[in-house]
C-alpha positions as CSV (number, residue, x, y, z in Angstrom):
1,M,111.0,136.9,107.5
2,D,107.1,136.9,108.5
3,N,106.4,133.5,108.8
4,T,102.5,134.0,108.3
5,Q,102.9,134.9,104.8
6,P,101.9,132.4,102.5
7,R,104.7,131.0,100.1
8,M,102.4,130.7,97.1
9,R,101.2,133.3,94.9
10,W,97.5,134.1,95.5
11,W,96.6,132.8,91.8
12,G,98.5,130.1,91.1
13,W,101.3,127.4,92.0
14,G,104.4,128.4,93.4
15,E,106.5,131.8,93.5
16,D,107.0,134.1,90.4
17,G,110.0,133.9,88.3
18,N,109.9,130.0,87.6
19,D,106.9,129.7,84.8
20,G,108.5,128.4,81.8
21,P,107.2,128.3,78.3
22,V,105.7,125.2,76.4
23,K,108.9,123.7,74.5
24,P,108.2,123.9,70.6
25,G,108.3,120.2,70.4
26,A,105.5,119.7,73.2
27,K,103.2,122.7,71.8
28,K,103.5,120.9,68.4
29,M,102.3,117.4,70.2
30,L,99.2,119.2,72.2
31,T,98.4,120.5,68.9
32,K,98.1,117.6,66.9
33,T,96.5,115.6,69.5
34,C,93.9,118.2,71.0
35,G,94.6,121.2,69.3
36,W,96.2,124.2,70.3
37,P,94.2,127.6,70.7
38,K,95.1,130.1,68.9
39,G,95.7,133.7,69.9
40,I,94.4,132.9,73.4
41,N,96.0,135.1,76.4
42,R,93.8,135.0,79.3
43,P,96.0,136.1,82.4
44,P,95.1,136.2,86.3
45,V,92.9,139.3,87.1
46,D,94.5,141.7,89.5
47,L,94.3,140.7,92.9
48,D,92.3,143.9,93.6
49,A,89.5,142.7,91.0
50,V,88.9,139.5,92.7
51,S,85.7,139.5,94.3
52,L,84.6,137.9,97.7
53,P,81.8,137.1,99.7
54,E,81.0,140.0,102.5
55,V,82.2,139.4,105.8
56,V,79.6,137.5,108.3
57,L,81.7,137.6,111.6
58,P,79.9,138.8,114.6
59,E,82.0,141.3,116.4
60,S,82.1,139.6,119.9
61,S,83.3,136.6,118.2
62,R,86.1,138.6,116.6
63,A,86.9,140.6,119.9
64,R,87.2,137.2,121.4
65,F,89.9,136.1,118.8
66,E,91.7,139.1,119.5
67,Q,91.9,138.7,122.8
68,L,93.2,135.4,122.8
69,L,95.8,135.8,119.8
70,G,96.5,139.6,119.7
71,A,94.7,142.0,116.9
72,E,98.2,141.3,114.5
73,F,96.9,137.3,114.3
74,V,93.3,138.2,113.3
75,R,93.4,139.3,109.9
76,G,90.9,140.1,107.4
77,D,92.1,142.0,105.2
78,H,91.4,141.4,101.4
79,A,94.8,139.8,100.3
80,T,94.8,137.6,103.0
81,R,91.4,136.0,102.2
82,V,92.0,135.4,99.0
83,S,95.2,133.5,99.5
84,H,93.3,131.4,102.1
85,A,90.0,130.9,100.1
86,A,91.1,127.7,98.1
87,G,93.4,125.5,97.5
88,R,95.2,124.5,93.8
89,S,92.6,122.3,92.2
90,V,91.3,123.2,88.6
91,P,88.3,124.7,89.8
92,D,90.1,126.6,92.6
93,L,92.6,128.3,89.7
94,I,89.8,129.2,87.5
95,R,87.8,131.1,89.9
96,L,91.1,132.5,91.7
97,R,91.9,133.7,88.1
98,S,89.0,134.7,86.9
99,G,88.3,136.8,90.2
100,K,85.0,135.2,91.0
101,V,85.7,133.4,94.3
102,P,82.1,132.5,95.9
103,F,83.5,131.5,99.1
104,A,86.2,132.7,101.4
105,P,87.0,133.4,105.4
106,D,85.8,136.0,107.0
107,V,89.1,136.3,109.0
108,V,92.4,134.2,109.0
109,L,93.5,133.4,112.8
110,Y,97.5,132.6,113.3
111,P,98.1,131.0,116.8
112,S,101.3,130.0,117.8
113,S,100.7,127.3,120.5
114,D,98.6,123.8,121.1
115,A,96.6,125.7,124.2
116,E,95.7,128.4,121.4
117,V,94.1,126.4,119.3
118,D,92.2,124.2,121.8
119,E,90.4,127.5,122.8
120,L,90.0,128.5,119.3
121,L,87.9,125.7,118.8
122,A,86.2,125.9,121.9
123,I,85.2,129.5,120.8
124,C,83.9,128.5,117.1
125,Q,82.0,125.8,118.6
126,Q,80.2,128.2,121.2
127,D,79.7,130.7,118.3
128,R,78.9,128.0,115.3
129,I,81.8,129.3,113.6
130,A,82.8,126.9,110.6
131,V,86.7,126.2,110.9
132,V,89.0,125.3,107.9
133,P,92.6,124.4,108.8
134,F,95.2,125.6,106.7
135,G,98.9,124.7,106.2
136,G,100.5,125.1,102.7
137,G,97.6,125.5,100.5
138,T,98.5,122.9,98.1
139,S,94.9,120.6,98.2
140,V,93.9,120.1,94.6
141,V,90.9,118.1,95.8
142,A,88.6,121.4,97.3
143,G,90.2,120.0,100.8
144,L,90.8,123.9,101.7
145,D,87.8,125.8,99.9
146,A,85.9,128.0,102.7
147,F,82.5,126.4,102.6
148,R,80.2,127.2,105.5
149,R,77.2,124.7,104.8
150,D,75.1,125.4,107.4
151,F,77.0,127.9,109.5
152,S,76.6,131.9,108.4
153,S,80.4,132.5,109.5
154,C,83.8,130.8,108.6
155,V,87.4,131.1,109.9
156,C,90.4,129.8,108.6
157,I,93.0,128.8,111.2
158,S,96.7,128.9,109.7
159,L,99.4,126.4,111.3
160,A,102.0,129.0,110.0
161,R,103.4,130.1,113.4
162,F,103.7,126.3,114.2
163,D,107.0,126.1,112.2
164,E,109.5,124.3,115.0
165,M,111.3,121.1,114.9
166,L,110.7,120.1,118.3
167,D,112.5,117.0,119.2
168,L,115.1,114.6,117.2
169,D,115.4,111.0,118.7
170,E,118.7,110.0,117.0
171,E,118.4,106.5,118.8
172,S,114.6,105.6,117.8
173,L,115.3,107.0,114.2
174,T,111.9,109.8,114.7
175,V,111.5,113.4,114.5
176,T,108.9,115.3,116.3
177,A,107.5,118.3,114.0
178,Q,104.8,120.9,114.4
179,A,102.5,120.7,111.6
180,G,103.0,124.2,110.1
181,V,106.6,123.0,109.4
182,F,107.4,123.0,105.4
183,G,108.9,120.1,103.9
184,P,112.2,121.8,102.7
185,D,112.7,123.2,106.1
186,L,112.1,119.8,107.8
187,E,114.6,118.1,105.7
188,K,117.4,121.0,105.7
189,K,117.2,120.3,109.8
190,L,117.3,116.8,109.5
191,Q,120.4,116.7,107.0
192,A,122.2,118.9,108.8
193,K,122.0,115.8,111.7
194,G,122.5,113.0,108.8
195,F,119.2,112.1,108.8
196,T,116.1,112.1,106.2
197,L,112.5,112.1,106.0
198,G,112.7,110.9,102.6
199,H,109.2,112.3,102.2
200,F,109.0,114.2,99.1
201,P,105.7,114.8,97.3
202,Q,105.5,117.0,94.4
203,S,104.1,119.8,96.4
204,F,107.4,119.5,98.5
205,E,108.6,122.7,98.5
206,F,105.1,124.3,99.6
207,S,103.4,121.7,101.9
208,T,103.7,121.1,105.6
209,V,104.2,118.3,108.0
210,G,100.4,118.7,109.0
211,G,98.8,118.6,105.5
212,W,100.9,115.4,104.7
213,V,99.5,113.9,108.0
214,A,95.8,115.0,107.4
215,T,95.9,114.0,103.9
216,R,97.2,110.3,104.0
217,S,100.1,111.6,101.7
218,A,102.8,109.8,99.6
219,G,105.9,111.2,98.3
220,Q,108.0,110.4,95.4
221,Q,110.5,108.2,96.9
222,S,107.6,106.2,98.9
223,T,108.3,103.1,97.4
224,G,111.4,103.2,99.5
225,Y,110.9,105.2,102.4
226,G,107.2,104.7,102.8
227,R,104.1,106.9,102.6
228,I,103.4,109.0,105.6
229,D,100.5,106.7,107.0
230,E,103.3,104.4,107.6
231,N,106.0,106.6,109.3
232,V,103.7,108.4,112.0
233,F,104.4,107.0,115.3
234,G,102.6,109.8,117.3
235,L,100.5,112.9,117.0
236,R,98.4,115.3,118.9
237,C,95.3,117.1,117.3
238,S,93.3,119.7,118.6
239,T,89.3,119.1,118.4
240,P,86.1,121.0,119.6
241,S,85.4,118.5,122.3
242,G,89.3,118.7,123.4
243,P,92.5,117.7,122.6
244,V,93.6,113.9,121.6
245,E,97.3,112.8,122.2
246,L,98.4,110.1,120.9
247,R,101.6,108.4,122.3
248,T,104.5,107.6,120.2
249,S,104.7,103.7,119.9
250,P,106.7,102.1,117.1
251,A,103.8,99.1,117.3
252,S,100.9,98.2,119.5
253,A,97.9,95.6,120.0
254,A,95.8,97.8,122.2
255,G,92.8,97.9,119.7
256,P,92.5,99.7,116.3
257,N,95.6,102.3,115.5
258,P,93.7,105.5,116.6
259,R,96.6,107.2,114.6
260,Q,95.0,105.9,111.6
261,M,92.0,107.5,112.7
262,F,93.3,111.1,112.0
263,V,95.7,110.5,109.4
264,G,93.9,111.2,106.5
265,S,91.3,112.7,108.4
266,E,91.5,116.0,106.4
267,G,90.8,118.4,109.1
268,T,87.0,117.1,109.5
269,L,87.7,115.8,113.2
270,G,90.3,118.9,114.2
271,I,93.5,120.1,113.6
272,I,96.6,118.3,114.0
273,T,99.4,120.4,115.6
274,Q,102.2,118.1,115.7
275,A,103.5,114.7,114.5
276,T,106.4,112.2,115.5
277,L,107.6,110.7,112.3
278,R,110.0,107.9,111.1
279,I,113.2,109.3,109.7
280,K,116.0,107.3,108.2
281,R,119.9,107.9,107.9
282,L,121.3,109.8,104.9
283,P,121.7,107.0,102.0
284,E,125.6,106.4,101.9
285,T,124.9,106.4,98.1
286,T,122.0,107.1,95.7
287,L,122.4,105.0,92.6
288,P,120.3,106.4,89.2
289,D,119.2,104.0,86.5
290,A,116.9,104.5,83.1
291,W,115.4,102.0,81.0
292,F,113.1,102.2,77.7
293,F,110.6,99.0,77.4
294,P,108.6,98.2,74.0
295,D,105.5,99.0,75.7
296,F,103.7,99.7,79.0
297,H,103.0,95.8,79.7
298,S,106.6,95.2,79.5
299,G,107.8,97.9,81.7
300,S,104.7,97.0,84.4
301,A,105.8,93.6,84.9
302,A,109.5,94.6,85.3
303,L,108.1,96.6,88.0
304,R,105.9,93.8,89.6
305,E,108.8,91.5,90.0
306,L,111.5,94.1,91.1
307,E,109.0,94.6,93.9
308,Q,108.2,91.2,94.6
309,D,111.6,90.1,94.8
310,G,112.2,92.8,97.6
311,L,114.3,95.1,95.5
312,R,112.4,97.9,96.4
313,P,113.9,100.9,94.3
314,D,113.6,104.0,96.3
315,I,112.1,105.8,93.0
316,A,110.5,104.0,90.4
317,R,108.5,105.8,87.9
318,L,107.2,104.1,84.6
319,S,105.8,106.1,81.9
320,D,103.3,105.1,79.5
321,V,103.7,106.1,75.5
322,N,101.9,109.4,75.9
323,E,103.7,110.4,79.1
324,T,107.1,109.3,77.4
325,A,106.5,111.1,74.2
326,F,105.5,114.3,76.2
327,G,108.1,114.3,78.6
328,L,111.0,113.6,75.7
329,A,109.4,116.8,73.7
330,Q,109.4,119.1,77.2
331,L,112.3,118.2,78.5
332,G,115.0,117.4,76.0
333,S,116.1,119.6,73.3
334,D,114.9,118.1,69.8
335,T,118.2,117.2,68.8
336,Q,118.5,114.8,71.8
337,R,114.9,113.5,71.2
338,R,115.6,112.4,67.7
339,G,118.9,110.6,68.4
340,L,117.2,108.9,71.3
341,L,114.3,107.4,69.4
342,T,116.7,106.5,66.5
343,Y,118.6,104.6,69.0
344,L,116.0,102.8,70.4
345,R,114.1,101.9,66.7
346,A,117.6,100.1,66.2
347,R,116.7,98.1,69.1
348,K,113.3,97.6,67.8
349,I,111.5,99.8,70.3
350,T,109.3,101.9,68.2
351,T,106.7,103.2,71.1
352,P,109.2,103.5,73.8
353,C,107.7,103.8,78.0
354,M,110.6,105.2,79.9
355,L,111.6,103.7,83.3
356,V,113.5,105.9,86.0
357,L,114.8,104.4,89.3
358,R,116.8,105.4,91.9
359,Y,118.8,102.9,94.5
360,D,119.5,104.5,97.9
361,G,121.5,103.1,100.6
362,H,124.9,101.4,101.7
363,K,126.9,101.1,98.9
364,A,127.2,97.3,98.4
365,D,123.7,97.1,99.0
366,A,122.4,99.5,96.5
367,R,124.8,98.2,93.7
368,A,123.6,94.4,94.8
369,R,120.1,96.2,94.2
370,R,120.6,98.0,91.0
371,A,122.4,94.9,89.4
372,A,119.8,92.5,90.7
373,G,116.9,94.9,88.6
374,R,118.8,95.6,85.7
375,T,118.6,91.4,85.0
376,I,115.1,91.9,85.7
377,A,114.4,94.7,83.3
378,R,116.6,93.2,80.4
379,K,114.4,90.0,81.4
380,H,111.7,92.1,80.1
381,K,112.9,93.7,76.8
382,G,114.2,97.0,78.4
383,V,116.9,99.0,77.1
384,S,119.1,100.7,79.4
385,I,120.4,104.3,78.6
386,G,122.5,105.0,81.9
387,G,121.0,107.2,84.8
388,S,121.0,110.7,83.2
389,P,117.6,110.4,82.5
390,E,116.6,109.9,86.2
391,T,119.1,112.7,87.0
392,M,117.0,115.1,84.7
393,W,113.8,113.9,86.0
394,E,114.9,114.7,89.7
395,K,116.0,118.3,88.3
396,H,112.7,119.1,87.2
397,R,110.5,117.0,89.3
398,F,108.7,120.1,91.6
399,S,108.5,122.2,88.7
400,T,106.0,120.7,86.4
401,P,102.8,122.3,88.1
402,Y,104.3,125.7,86.4
403,L,103.4,124.3,83.4
404,R,99.5,124.1,84.1
405,D,99.7,127.9,85.0
406,Q,101.1,128.7,81.8
407,L,98.7,126.3,79.8
408,L,95.4,127.9,82.0
409,T,96.9,131.3,80.4
410,E,97.2,130.3,76.8
411,G,93.8,128.1,76.8
412,V,94.9,124.7,77.6
413,V,93.2,122.9,80.6
414,V,95.4,120.5,82.8
415,E,94.0,117.8,85.3
416,T,95.9,115.4,87.3
417,M,94.1,112.3,88.9
418,E,95.6,108.8,90.6
419,T,94.1,105.8,91.8
420,S,96.0,102.3,92.7
421,A,95.1,98.7,91.9
422,P,96.0,95.4,92.2
423,W,98.5,94.0,89.6
424,S,96.2,91.9,88.0
425,T,94.3,94.6,86.9
426,I,96.3,97.8,86.4
427,E,97.0,97.2,82.8
428,E,93.1,96.8,81.6
429,L,92.2,99.9,84.2
430,H,95.0,101.7,82.6
431,D,93.2,101.5,79.3
432,T,89.6,102.0,80.4
433,I,90.4,105.1,82.5
434,K,92.5,106.9,79.8
435,S,89.3,105.6,77.0
436,D,86.7,106.9,79.3
437,I,88.5,110.2,79.5
438,E,89.2,110.4,75.5
439,E,85.4,109.5,75.0
440,A,84.0,112.0,77.7
441,M,86.2,115.1,76.0
442,A,85.3,114.2,72.7
443,D,81.6,114.2,73.3
444,R,82.3,117.9,74.3
445,G,84.1,118.8,71.3
446,T,87.4,119.3,73.3
447,P,89.4,116.0,72.1
448,A,92.0,115.2,75.3
449,F,95.8,113.8,75.3
450,V,95.9,111.7,78.3
451,L,99.4,110.9,80.2
452,C,99.9,108.1,82.4
453,H,102.8,106.8,84.8
454,V,103.1,104.4,87.6
455,S,105.1,106.2,90.8
456,H,104.8,104.1,93.5
457,L,105.1,100.3,94.2
458,Y,103.6,97.9,96.4
459,T,103.8,93.8,96.7
460,A,100.3,93.8,95.6
461,G,99.8,96.7,93.3
462,C,101.0,100.1,92.3
463,S,99.4,103.7,91.7
464,L,98.3,104.9,88.2
465,Y,99.0,108.6,87.8
466,Y,97.1,110.7,84.9
467,T,97.6,113.9,83.2
468,V,95.2,115.4,80.8
469,F,95.6,118.2,78.3
470,A,92.2,119.7,76.5
471,Q,91.3,122.8,75.1
472,Q,89.3,124.9,77.6
473,Q,85.8,125.5,76.8
474,G,85.5,129.2,77.2
475,G,82.5,129.7,79.6
476,Q,81.9,126.1,80.1
477,E,85.3,125.4,82.1
478,M,83.6,124.1,85.1
479,E,80.9,121.9,83.3
480,Q,84.1,120.8,81.1
481,W,85.9,119.9,84.0
482,K,83.1,118.3,85.9
483,A,82.9,115.6,83.0
484,L,86.3,115.1,82.6
485,K,86.5,114.1,86.4
486,A,83.4,112.2,86.6
487,A,84.8,109.8,83.5
488,A,87.5,109.2,85.1
489,S,86.4,108.5,88.8
490,N,83.7,106.7,87.6
491,A,86.4,104.3,85.6
492,M,88.3,104.0,88.6
493,V,85.9,102.9,91.2
494,A,83.9,100.4,88.9
495,G,87.4,99.0,87.5
496,G,88.3,98.0,91.3
497,G,90.9,101.0,91.9
498,T,90.7,103.7,94.8
499,I,89.0,107.0,93.9
500,T,92.6,108.3,95.4
501,H,95.8,107.2,95.8
502,H,97.4,110.1,97.5
503,H,95.4,113.5,96.7
504,S,93.1,112.9,99.2
505,V,89.1,113.1,99.0
506,G,88.3,116.9,100.1
507,A,85.0,117.5,98.3
508,D,86.1,116.7,94.5
509,H,86.1,112.7,95.5
510,A,83.5,112.6,98.3
511,P,80.8,111.2,95.7
512,W,82.7,108.2,95.2
513,L,83.7,107.6,98.8
514,P,80.6,105.7,99.6
515,K,81.2,103.5,96.6
516,E,84.8,102.4,97.5
517,H,84.1,102.0,101.1
518,G,80.3,101.4,101.9
519,E,77.4,103.1,103.5
520,L,78.2,101.4,107.0
521,W,81.9,102.9,107.0
522,M,80.6,106.0,105.9
523,R,78.1,106.0,109.1
524,M,81.0,105.0,111.2
525,L,83.0,108.0,110.5
526,R,80.7,110.5,111.0
527,A,79.6,108.9,114.3
528,A,83.5,109.5,115.2
529,K,83.2,113.0,113.9
530,G,80.3,113.7,116.0
531,E,82.1,112.5,119.2
532,V,85.0,115.3,118.4
533,D,83.2,117.4,116.6
534,P,79.1,117.5,117.6
535,V,78.3,120.9,116.1
536,G,80.0,119.8,112.9
537,I,82.3,123.0,112.6
538,M,85.3,121.2,111.1
539,N,86.3,121.3,107.6
540,P,82.5,121.5,106.6
541,G,81.9,119.9,103.1
542,K,84.7,117.4,103.0
543,L,85.5,113.8,103.3
544,M,82.4,112.2,105.2
545,N,80.1,114.8,104.9
546,G,81.5,116.0,101.4
547,P,78.7,116.6,98.2
548,R,76.9,113.5,96.9
549,A,77.5,114.8,93.3
550,L,80.3,117.2,91.8
């Protein structure tokens, strides 16, 4: 198999053959809440119809690349440029599907060793060529868009050939892997040896180790297994000024943690080529559980107590009223949905909020944690329905992004965004973000249907993850998206939340970064970039050098 071929289709999420229709119940719900456009069918254009900017790469630079890598691994064909031109944000998809892509790399480079990456960056610095690192291509915040800024040429450096697990330290419970290893491939190798990384973001099937580290990723089981930033014990990063190698260490008091400077750096400081990560032994058992609460307040109070009492469910996902209703309409049959709602009404729950939980570990410990968790859930007026909803959610948890592609074809825009905040402010923030999005979309004549869930727990607070549906404004899709994104982002930062909990900054969140961290920190970050990337070639227009407005 050619490991340099993209795993995702060029115009949307994932692979062909996994798209499913919007279920009748869900379609009815969207029709009622935000309207369903009639007679719309907007499939993506053919690949050959995609327009790209002309290649502006000096022949002398290309010759140096080919001398280093071989001509086979310096590719500038149309399909390769398109498939590496952008990530999978809403603006990315609108551009790709319409065939109007205003930026793309001149060529895509495929190194196979740390030394080759080091040399490529040296060449690009000497020749003043912008560099965009590329792993799986799953960014939803314009983190991969091939911006050139002050440079006439731009190349994409793919980590596709960096696909090996280098070392498994069973005593220390760490794994060292190259940055281009895809999630499923690494997890398969680990589980064959009795271990797991436990890192399962929604992009799991198409994202890589390097992408996780570079974006400070969180997975759907991070409440139990930890976010990626908690699990990085060592890494190597190629920079234009030379390689940075940070030894593997469980802890250190030797000044600020340098690993954390590169974790979340989004390719703006260099290219992470390998990382050493903490792993765990495969759990002896996994125990699913599911509850319905009368409102979001009751469910979030139960989650706070679960986390602060140290029960740490490995999966915890609380859907608000809208998301619960949509989930029941999209995933289950109409008969099942009506039967469940009748059951809940008999127990005085008329606006249900669903919570799914999973407890991993040794049998006795997992059972004890689940039993204690059930006591807390009942205390907060939860109604138990067994573990089947959690099992059903797990079955579909990686397929949701495909629905976005189908809805875009049918004239409905879907955007997701996330934040986190302290428990003391989470409910007010939840309501404010929702209402501000609804107001912004109503002002454009495209009412929004807004869903939200909590999916990551901390003793001090939790995450909020939003999904927004609205009719597309034909010809004004970008302006519509900007209004939606600005309304949500302004509400997040003004309400004390972070601009991003796990999607990272890219270009889309950059306008709000100074408001969250302050201008002094931004200058410190740019000063660090100036040391490792003095010419500024690394991923221009992202993170600390991103736009000040959308």
